[in-house]
Structure formats: structure tokens, C-alpha cells
GULUM-75034 format. One record per residue (C-alpha): residue number from 1; residue in three letters; z, x, y. Coordinates in steps of 0.02 Angstrom, whole numbers, plus 50000, padded with zeros to 5 digits. Layout:
% residues N
 tifi fitor    zz    xx    yy
  NUM   ALA     Z     X     Y
...
% end
This chain:
% residues 365
 tifi fitor    zz    xx    yy
    1   UNK 49617 51264 51996
    2   UNK 49545 51096 51949
    3   UNK 49559 51049 51767
    4   UNK 49396 51006 51684
    5   UNK 49368 50872 51553
    6   UNK 49247 50953 51435
    7   UNK 49227 50800 51326
    8   UNK 49345 50715 51205
    9   UNK 49318 50685 51022
   10   UNK 49316 50499 50995
   11   UNK 49396 50456 50829
   12   UNK 49335 50299 50747
   13   UNK 49432 50226 50604
   14   UNK 49330 50128 50480
   15   UNK 49381 50058 50314
   16   UNK 49268 50081 50165
   17   UNK 49268 49970 50015
   18   UNK 49390 50090 49935
   19   UNK 49502 50088 50091
   20   UNK 49463 50274 50126
   21   UNK 49480 50326 50311
   22   UNK 49334 50417 50388
   23   UNK 49325 50512 50554
   24   UNK 49167 50527 50659
   25   UNK 49153 50648 50808
   26   UNK 49034 50584 50940
   27   UNK 48946 50694 51068
   28   UNK 49014 50672 51246
   29   UNK 48913 50551 51351
   30   UNK 48827 50644 51494
   31   UNK 48793 50572 51665
   32   UNK 48613 50542 51718
   33   UNK 48544 50680 51829
   34   UNK 48522 50573 51984
   35   UNK 48695 50497 51968
   36   UNK 48770 50671 51955
   37   UNK 48674 50732 52105
   38   UNK 48727 50580 52205
   39   UNK 48910 50605 52164
   40   UNK 48904 50790 52207
   41   UNK 48812 50769 52372
   42   UNK 48917 50620 52426
   43   UNK 49080 50711 52391
   44   UNK 49019 50866 52482
   45   UNK 48977 50766 52638
   46   UNK 49127 50649 52638
   47   UNK 49262 50775 52595
   48   UNK 49197 50938 52667
   49   UNK 49055 50927 52792
   50   UNK 49120 50774 52883
   51   UNK 49301 50834 52886
   52   UNK 49257 51011 52938
   53   UNK 49143 50953 53079
   54   UNK 49283 50848 53153
   55   UNK 49405 50994 53137
   56   UNK 49284 51111 53223
   57   UNK 49265 50994 53372
   58   UNK 49456 50981 53384
   59   UNK 49489 51169 53386
   60   UNK 49354 51194 53517
   61   UNK 49431 51060 53626
   62   UNK 49590 51163 53615
   63   UNK 49493 51321 53662
   64   UNK 49426 51233 53817
   65   UNK 49602 51179 53865
   66   UNK 49668 51355 53840
   67   UNK 49526 51429 53943
   68   UNK 49567 51315 54089
   69   UNK 49751 51363 54076
   70   UNK 49700 51546 54082
   71   UNK 49592 51516 54235
   72   UNK 49740 51435 54323
   73   UNK 49863 51569 54271
   74   UNK 49770 51729 54227
   75   UNK 49911 51830 54151
   76   UNK 49911 51941 53998
   77   UNK 50014 51814 53900
   78   UNK 49886 51678 53939
   79   UNK 49747 51798 53890
   80   UNK 49830 51827 53721
   81   UNK 49846 51638 53698
   82   UNK 49661 51619 53737
   83   UNK 49617 51757 53614
   84   UNK 49717 51670 53478
   85   UNK 49632 51504 53516
   86   UNK 49464 51592 53498
   87   UNK 49514 51665 53329
   88   UNK 49569 51495 53267
   89   UNK 49405 51414 53319
   90   UNK 49299 51558 53254
   91   UNK 49382 51555 53083
   92   UNK 49360 51367 53077
   93   UNK 49174 51394 53108
   94   UNK 49169 51507 52955
   95   UNK 49201 51351 52849
   96   UNK 49053 51263 52931
   97   UNK 48916 51393 52947
   98   UNK 48860 51384 52765
   99   UNK 48793 51208 52791
  100   UNK 48641 51263 52890
  101   UNK 48513 51164 52792
  102   UNK 48375 51036 52806
  103   UNK 48362 50953 52976
  104   UNK 48514 51051 53037
  105   UNK 48426 51215 53006
  106   UNK 48266 51153 53089
  107   UNK 48365 51112 53247
  108   UNK 48426 51293 53266
  109   UNK 48594 51225 53321
  110   UNK 48689 51354 53218
  111   UNK 48611 51497 53314
  112   UNK 48672 51419 53476
  113   UNK 48848 51418 53406
  114   UNK 48855 51592 53330
  115   UNK 48723 51727 53328
  116   UNK 48768 51909 53309
  117   UNK 48764 52050 53352
  118   UNK 48796 52016 53535
  119   UNK 48670 52074 53664
  120   UNK 48806 52132 53781
  121   UNK 48685 52222 53896
  122   UNK 48596 52057 53935
  123   UNK 48764 51971 53949
  124   UNK 48823 52097 54080
  125   UNK 48658 52075 54173
  126   UNK 48691 51888 54180
  127   UNK 48862 51919 54253
  128   UNK 48794 52039 54383
  129   UNK 48652 51921 54430
  130   UNK 48641 51777 54551
  131   UNK 48611 51625 54440
  132   UNK 48739 51486 54440
  133   UNK 48848 51517 54287
  134   UNK 48881 51350 54205
  135   UNK 48849 51266 54037
  136   UNK 48670 51224 54084
  137   UNK 48635 51408 54118
  138   UNK 48714 51456 53951
  139   UNK 48597 51333 53864
  140   UNK 48448 51423 53941
  141   UNK 48490 51600 53884
  142   UNK 48459 51686 53717
  143   UNK 48568 51654 53565
  144   UNK 48640 51830 53568
  145   UNK 48716 51804 53741
  146   UNK 48814 51645 53703
  147   UNK 48922 51564 53571
  148   UNK 49066 51642 53476
  149   UNK 49000 51820 53480
  150   UNK 48976 51823 53669
  151   UNK 49150 51751 53698
  152   UNK 49223 51880 53579
  153   UNK 49141 52019 53680
  154   UNK 49217 51958 53842
  155   UNK 49391 51935 53768
  156   UNK 49405 52086 53652
  157   UNK 49288 52228 53702
  158   UNK 49425 52330 53788
  159   UNK 49613 52336 53804
  160   UNK 49697 52177 53863
  161   UNK 49750 52260 54024
  162   UNK 49571 52310 54064
  163   UNK 49500 52141 54013
  164   UNK 49625 52054 54126
  165   UNK 49572 52166 54270
  166   UNK 49388 52130 54237
  167   UNK 49422 51944 54245
  168   UNK 49534 51946 54399
  169   UNK 49509 52090 54522
  170   UNK 49364 52200 54468
  171   UNK 49187 52189 54534
  172   UNK 49104 52026 54478
  173   UNK 49273 51962 54417
  174   UNK 49241 51786 54482
  175   UNK 49072 51777 54397
  176   UNK 49142 51850 54236
  177   UNK 49274 51715 54233
  178   UNK 49141 51583 54270
  179   UNK 49034 51646 54127
  180   UNK 49180 51647 54006
  181   UNK 49225 51468 54050
  182   UNK 49042 51414 54041
  183   UNK 49021 51495 53870
  184   UNK 49172 51403 53802
  185   UNK 49120 51237 53878
  186   UNK 48944 51254 53808
  187   UNK 49009 51301 53636
  188   UNK 49118 51146 53634
  189   UNK 48967 51040 53682
  190   UNK 48862 51117 53543
  191   UNK 48997 51080 53415
  192   UNK 49004 50898 53470
  193   UNK 48814 50889 53460
  194   UNK 48815 50961 53284
  195   UNK 48945 50834 53227
  196   UNK 48840 50692 53297
  197   UNK 48683 50766 53219
  198   UNK 48765 50768 53047
  199   UNK 48819 50588 53068
  200   UNK 48639 50542 53102
  201   UNK 48569 50629 52948
  202   UNK 48709 50574 52830
  203   UNK 48611 50430 52749
  204   UNK 48456 50535 52713
  205   UNK 48561 50683 52655
  206   UNK 48654 50576 52529
  207   UNK 48501 50484 52466
  208   UNK 48387 50635 52448
  209   UNK 48408 50661 52261
  210   UNK 48235 50727 52221
  211   UNK 48202 50882 52118
  212   UNK 48129 51029 52212
  213   UNK 48151 51121 52375
  214   UNK 48175 50965 52482
  215   UNK 48313 50889 52377
  216   UNK 48487 50895 52454
  217   UNK 48567 50978 52303
  218   UNK 48430 51109 52301
  219   UNK 48460 51143 52486
  220   UNK 48648 51158 52461
  221   UNK 48633 51282 52317
  222   UNK 48510 51386 52418
  223   UNK 48627 51381 52568
  224   UNK 48770 51446 52459
  225   UNK 48659 51585 52392
  226   UNK 48602 51630 52568
  227   UNK 48781 51635 52629
  228   UNK 48833 51750 52487
  229   UNK 48683 51861 52519
  230   UNK 48733 51868 52703
  231   UNK 48910 51917 52658
  232   UNK 48850 52053 52540
  233   UNK 48711 52116 52651
  234   UNK 48731 52098 52838
  235   UNK 48921 52079 52836
  236   UNK 48964 52222 52715
  237   UNK 48816 52325 52658
  238   UNK 48750 52371 52830
  239   UNK 48918 52447 52874
  240   UNK 48920 52542 52709
  241   UNK 48745 52610 52739
  242   UNK 48765 52653 52923
  243   UNK 48763 52837 52967
  244   UNK 48848 52816 53136
  245   UNK 48959 52685 53219
  246   UNK 48976 52598 53050
  247   UNK 49120 52488 53106
  248   UNK 49009 52403 53235
  249   UNK 48908 52325 53093
  250   UNK 49052 52211 53047
  251   UNK 49030 52037 53119
  252   UNK 49193 52023 53216
  253   UNK 49245 52205 53236
  254   UNK 49300 52187 53417
  255   UNK 49431 52056 53372
  256   UNK 49464 52137 53202
  257   UNK 49446 51971 53112
  258   UNK 49299 52018 53000
  259   UNK 49405 52015 52841
  260   UNK 49483 51847 52883
  261   UNK 49308 51778 52917
  262   UNK 49246 51839 52748
  263   UNK 49397 51759 52662
  264   UNK 49360 51591 52743
  265   UNK 49175 51608 52701
  266   UNK 49209 51643 52517
  267   UNK 49346 51514 52500
  268   UNK 49231 51381 52575
  269   UNK 49092 51424 52454
  270   UNK 49210 51417 52306
  271   UNK 49280 51250 52363
  272   UNK 49103 51184 52385
  273   UNK 49065 51237 52208
  274   UNK 49226 51159 52140
  275   UNK 49217 51000 52241
  276   UNK 49391 51030 52313
  277   UNK 49411 50997 52497
  278   UNK 49574 50991 52596
  279   UNK 49675 50909 52459
  280   UNK 49532 50799 52400
  281   UNK 49460 50830 52228
  282   UNK 49281 50768 52219
  283   UNK 49132 50791 52106
  284   UNK 49075 50971 52126
  285   UNK 48936 51080 52062
  286   UNK 49054 51131 51922
  287   UNK 49068 50949 51869
  288   UNK 48879 50936 51877
  289   UNK 48863 51083 51758
  290   UNK 48983 51004 51634
  291   UNK 48962 50817 51648
  292   UNK 48773 50814 51678
  293   UNK 48706 50975 51603
  294   UNK 48837 51010 51470
  295   UNK 48844 51195 51516
  296   UNK 49030 51237 51526
  297   UNK 48996 51421 51488
  298   UNK 48903 51442 51654
  299   UNK 49046 51357 51746
  300   UNK 49172 51473 51665
  301   UNK 49071 51628 51713
  302   UNK 49050 51569 51893
  303   UNK 49233 51525 51917
  304   UNK 49287 51692 51846
  305   UNK 49165 51783 51962
  306   UNK 49227 51689 52116
  307   UNK 49409 51725 52073
  308   UNK 49375 51911 52048
  309   UNK 49288 51924 52216
  310   UNK 49423 51826 52307
  311   UNK 49562 51930 52228
  312   UNK 49475 52093 52272
  313   UNK 49448 52036 52452
  314   UNK 49625 51975 52479
  315   UNK 49696 52132 52397
  316   UNK 49623 52240 52536
  317   UNK 49768 52309 52638
  318   UNK 49737 52288 52823
  319   UNK 49585 52253 52929
  320   UNK 49416 52282 52849
  321   UNK 49370 52392 52997
  322   UNK 49505 52515 52937
  323   UNK 49465 52494 52752
  324   UNK 49291 52561 52786
  325   UNK 49376 52728 52820
  326   UNK 49530 52720 52707
  327   UNK 49460 52638 52549
  328   UNK 49272 52623 52551
  329   UNK 49273 52596 52362
  330   UNK 49356 52428 52390
  331   UNK 49209 52372 52495
  332   UNK 49085 52435 52368
  333   UNK 49177 52339 52233
  334   UNK 49172 52180 52337
  335   UNK 48986 52202 52362
  336   UNK 48966 52211 52172
  337   UNK 49078 52058 52150
  338   UNK 48969 51956 52268
  339   UNK 48810 52012 52182
  340   UNK 48882 51949 52017
  341   UNK 48905 51775 52091
  342   UNK 48732 51781 52169
  343   UNK 48654 51829 52004
  344   UNK 48739 51687 51910
  345   UNK 48683 51560 52040
  346   UNK 48505 51625 52054
  347   UNK 48476 51636 51866
  348   UNK 48596 51541 51753
  349   UNK 48643 51397 51866
  350   UNK 48473 51375 51947
  351   UNK 48385 51377 51780
  352   UNK 48503 51249 51704
  353   UNK 48499 51134 51856
  354   UNK 48312 51153 51895
  355   UNK 48350 51228 52065
  356   UNK 48206 51310 52157
  357   UNK 48278 51466 52238
  358   UNK 48193 51487 52406
  359   UNK 48307 51623 52477
  360   UNK 48253 51802 52440
  361   UNK 48349 51956 52491
  362   UNK 48262 52116 52541
  363   UNK 48321 52233 52404
  364   UNK 48244 52146 52256
  365   UNK 48408 52098 52171
% end
């Protein structure tokens, strides 16, 4: 955990006429608001957004390569290798999806990369149809029939033996393979587009230091809140509240990577707050609280809340799809943990930093 400099007492030695020493404690000098915002936004882009976008493109290039190897040699071992490449890319995306803000959000690019739940009925209709199945076709269909969730369905919805049969010898096997390859190719193209898009908006993102809903810092804080609300609500709470087929409400239940995805989500949000990215230690929202706003008590509360949630999530034994049955209390505790962080960000942090919270959940919390 990054050490914080909370301010040092500056001791001045002055000599009086009687040669008596006197000590004066000065208040720490705080950074101007705009300078603090600039440092926080610049560090976030340079050390996290930029780095993560490049990493996402790289892992998807590997997924494309692995998919072509599977097409050439469609064996169960190659299928397993392709599944693992999907998991690697999907979990990498979990460190990128929070940054759906500003011009990026308006472009709807994130929904073309990952939108769930999957409309597998429409996906199967596409496979059974007569349209040419290529990347251009994938671009034309709905968000719930492409991207990570659609690929997960094709790779994980049944046993490996049955999936291999579907892709090699079963009815529509050729078209199913074509659709799988087209989905992966299109996903790689979307990731490259998103990286280029971010490069284009970098100058305006870094220079947008205004107060209010359009300011970059305001957008980032709201994106973090929205991501936490999504974790608590659609990724946990819906499964807890479901009366039937509860496990299907987890985001990646077919591949059983829902817990790992939540861990990456939460770790990314915490690193964004701390300003720590892949070995780089930049100016984070925590530094902004201390060095601009002089509110170390809010920082302490937020860090403690993040650590509690992370510890409770990582302490879960096994896949979250099994924990829903074996230890539902653990999921309920995690939901409470996340709500604690949300509350601190929506009230204490936002009030101190003059953040306009634009995200509202549906339960009134």
C-alpha cells in the first residue's frame, strides 16, 4: 500500500534577543485544485488507461492467433488452449471496462466489446441462417450476439466434447466455426479501434479540468461509482434475488470466471483510486483528498473499505457459482462491503471534491 505524506511540521529556529529558541508549526501547503486534478487525470491516463488499452489489444491478437490454430487443428487440446486465451483476454477487459466515459461512452464501443447476457437464441439463428459470417456481419448484429459474451457461449455452453462436435461434424458445424472466428476477429478490431479512439481524445481528457458533470475527474469518479453499483447489483444482487436459475445471473457463469472477473474489477477500481498502475505510482484520488482537500480521514475510510471488500472476495473458496449454493452469506457480505464503498464515494468524497454524482441506482441507496 502506498505511503502517504500527510504533511510535515516545519521547524523554524529563530533567535530572540535573549537567545531563546522558538518552534513554529506551519500548516501543510495544499496544491491548487486544478493542479491536483491535472496530476490525477494525467497519471490515470498515462499509467492505467494507455497501458491497459495496449495490453488489451495484445491479448486479443493472441486470441485471434489461437483461434486460427484451432481452425487448422480442431482438437480438444486446441479447444482448451482457445478457451484459456479467451479467459485471459476477458479478464484483461475487466481492467478496461470501468473507463466508459465521455466521448468513449457516447460511441457505444464498450457495448460492442462486451454486452451481457447473451442472446443465444439470436446467435443460433445467425448460425443457422444464410448470411455470410464474417467480421462485417458481426458489426451489423446486436450487441448481445457478439463480443466476449457471445464467444463465451460458443466455447463454454456445453462439455468440451460436445462443443468440439458442434464445431467440427454436427449440423451447421462449418458456419458455427465461421461465426466463432468472425466474432474473435471483430472483437480484436473493436479493441484496436478503442485504443485509437482513446489516443484521439487524450488531449481533451487531460485538459478538461472544469468543475461539474463534464469535467474529466467528475466523469472518472462517476464511472467508478457506476462500476461498483454494477458489481453490487447486476453482477451479485440479481443472482441473490433470483427465484430460479440463479447461477445464470452471474456474468461469466458458463466459463466459471465470474469471481475472477469481480476480483479484477475491484482491484482496478482500487488501483485507480490509489494511483497505482502496473508498478507505477502516480497521483491518485487518494492524493487529491490529502494534498488538495486535506481530508485524510476520508482516504483512510475508503482504503479500509476497499481492503475489506477485496479480502472478503478473495477469501471465497471456489467459484462464485458454487458459493451461491454453499455460502450465500459470503455473497451477501460482499454486497454490503461494496455498498460501503459506494456510500463513501457518493457522500463523503463527492461532497469534499465537489463531484456531481450523475449515476443513480434503482434501489434508492
